C-alpha positions in Angstrom: 19.9 0.7 26.2 19.5 3.8 24.2 17.5 3.5 21.0 18.9 5.2 17.9 15.8 6.2 16.0 17.7 7.5 13.0 19.3 4.1 12.6 15.9 2.4 12.9 14.4 4.7 10.3 17.3 3.9 7.9 16.7 0.2 8.7 13.0 0.5 8.0 13.7 2.3 4.7 16.2 -0.5 3.6 13.6 -3.1 4.6 10.9 -1.4 2.5 13.1 -1.4 -0.5 14.3 -5.0 -0.1 12.5 -8.1 -1.5 11.6 -9.6 2.0 8.3 -10.0 3.6 9.3 -10.3 7.3 12.2 -9.1 9.4 12.9 -9.5 13.2 15.5 -8.0 15.3 15.8 -9.0 19.0 18.0 -8.1 21.9 17.7 -8.3 25.7 16.0 -4.9 25.9 14.5 -4.4 22.4 12.4 -6.3 19.9 11.4 -5.2 16.4 9.3 -7.1 13.9 8.4 -5.8 10.5 6.0 -7.6 8.1 5.3 -6.4 4.6 2.3 -7.2 2.3 -0.1 -8.3 5.0 -3.0 -6.0 3.9 -3.2 -7.5 0.4 -2.9 -11.1 1.6 -5.6 -10.7 4.3 -7.9 -9.0 1.8 -7.4 -11.7 -0.8 -7.9 -14.6 1.6 -11.1 -13.2 3.1 -12.9 -12.6 -0.1 -14.9 -15.5 -1.6 -15.0 -15.9 -5.4 -18.2 -14.7 -6.9 -20.7 -17.2 -8.3 -20.5 -17.6 -12.1 -24.3 -17.3 -12.5 -24.6 -14.0 -10.6 -21.5 -12.1 -11.9 -20.7 -10.9 -15.4 -17.5 -12.1 -17.0 -14.5 -9.8 -16.2 -14.6 -8.2 -19.7 -18.3 -7.1 -19.2 -17.6 -5.8 -15.6 -14.7 -3.7 -16.8 -16.5 -1.9 -19.6 -18.1 1.3 -18.4 -21.8 2.0 -19.0 -22.5 4.5 -21.8 -24.2 7.0 -19.5 -21.3 7.0 -17.0 -19.5 10.3 -16.3 -16.2 10.8 -18.2 -13.0 9.8 -16.4 -11.6 12.3 -13.9 -8.2 13.8 -14.8 -5.9 13.0 -11.9 -2.7 14.0 -13.7 -2.5 17.3 -11.7 -3.2 15.8 -8.3 -0.4 15.8 -5.8 0.2 12.8 -3.5 0.8 12.8 0.2 2.9 9.8 1.0 4.0 8.0 4.2 7.5 8.9 5.2 7.8 5.8 7.3 6.4 2.3 7.8 3.6 2.3 10.4 -0.1 2.4 11.0 -2.3 5.1 9.5 -4.7 7.0 11.7 -7.2 9.6 10.4 -7.8 11.3 13.8 -5.7 12.1 16.9 -7.8 9.7 19.0 -10.7 7.3 18.4 -13.3 9.8 19.8 -11.8 12.8 18.1 -12.9 14.2 14.7 -10.8 13.2 11.7 -8.0 15.6 10.5 -9.4 15.8 7.0 -12.0 14.1 4.8 -12.5 14.0 1.0 -13.6 17.5 -0.2 -11.8 19.4 2.6 -9.6 22.4 1.7 -6.2 22.0 3.2 -3.2 24.3 3.6 0.6 23.7 3.5 1.9 22.4 6.8 -1.5 21.4 8.0 -1.6 18.0 9.8 -3.7 15.6 7.7 -3.1 12.3 9.5 -0.9 10.3 11.9 1.4 7.4 11.1 2.3 5.4 14.2 5.6 3.7 14.2 7.0 1.9 17.3 4.4 3.6 19.6 5.4 7.0 18.3 2.7 9.1 16.8 4.1 11.0 13.7 1.9 13.8 12.5 2.0 13.9 8.7 1.7 17.5 7.3 0.5 18.5 3.8 3.3 19.8 1.5 0.7 21.4 -0.8 -2.4 23.5 -0.4 -5.6 22.3 -2.2 -8.6 20.2 -2.0 -8.5 16.6 -0.7 -9.7 14.5 -3.6 -9.0 10.9 -2.4 -7.9 9.1 0.8 -6.3 5.8 -0.3 -6.1 4.0 3.1 -8.5 3.2 5.9 -8.1 4.1 9.5 -5.9 1.6 11.4 -4.4 0.1 8.2 -0.6 -0.6 8.0 1.2 1.6 5.5 4.6 1.2 3.8 7.3 3.8 3.3 6.4 5.9 0.3 2.8 4.6 0.1 0.2 7.1 -1.1 -2.0 8.2 1.8 -4.1 10.8 0.0 -4.3 12.8 -3.2 -4.8 16.6 -3.3 -5.8 18.8 -6.2 -3.6 21.9 -5.7 -5.0 25.4 -5.6 
């Protein structure tokens, strides 16, 4: 059986836009299972609620202290997003150094991470030159189509 990767990418794109949480496709030679929203659910179920005596009420926790630095203007930052559904990797291999970290200066077309989809390692390249200001996902986390992977302050 020949696998039509273009058709699979289109299918994954349609699934990412649909209001479904799981999709399975099986044949004699091929099996594909896509699950959406697992990261949020796993995080929420693994966190215990704080004790009322040790935590301030939400209104107090959300008010910034007076000596805190002013809010950073993120309006000019560019986002690098995932072009596919897959797994985010910050390095080419577990023992290798990461492609980029916060504070690094990057150039257009520089590889900044890998998104693995169906055992294929897809190098994600920057479409903007600038300074990496934020990496929004952790190594090994699943990512959705269009999900922000990192933010860059352009030169």
